[in-house]
N, C-alpha and C positions, 0 to 999 in steps of 0.2 A: 701369150711367153711370146719374149724376144730371144735369140742369140744370136749376140758379133763378135766375129773371131776379129781381134787387131793386132796388125802386125807394125812396131815401127822403125820403119828401113832408117831412120836417121841416125847420123852420128852417137856413141854411146852415152852423153853427159845429156842429148837432148830430151828432155820426156814430155810424155804424152797422156791423153785420157781423150774419154767419151763421156760429157755432159750436154743431156736432153732436159730444158725448157720449155715450157707453157708456152715462153713468148722470146722476142728477141733482144727485152728488157733482163732477159738472167733474171729475175730477183725468186718465181716459181720452179724448183728444180725438179723433176719429175725422176731422175737418174743421173748422179755422178759415180764414175768410173775411177778404179783407181791409178794414177801414171805409171806409165813403165815406161823400163829404161831405151836405148836406143839398140837394134838389136833385139827386142823381148817379144812376145807374143803374148795377150792377154784373151780371155772368152770372156766376157761381157752375158748376163743372165737375168734379165729384170722384165716387169710385166708394163705391158703398153700402157698406153690411157683408155680408159673404154670407151671416149666419144671419138667420132672418129673428127681430121681435123689436119692443121699443118703445124707441126711444134719447132722446136728453135735447136741443133745441135752445135757443139763447137770443142776445141780441146782448148781445156784453161790455162793452159800454158800460152797460147797465140787466136786466142779468139777472135784477131779483126782479122787472119789470114787463114783458118783453119774452121770453118761452119757452113752450115748447112739448113736443108728441111728436112726435119723427120717428118716423115706422111703416116697417118694410120688412115686405116680404110674399112 
């Protein structure tokens, strides 16, 4: 199980979320978190993939600016 606490430090009308996918194509989701408004904090709880590897995460609002690797060991 994974717990991620995310705080949106942007302006009030700038929404963000956490979305994790099998790879950069973003066709197969592992977890899609709710969007939060600027100034808000959310706790996401989900089950990581059982297969070790490197997965892709992003903010669905800003997928080309806010993205990276989610590594399962």
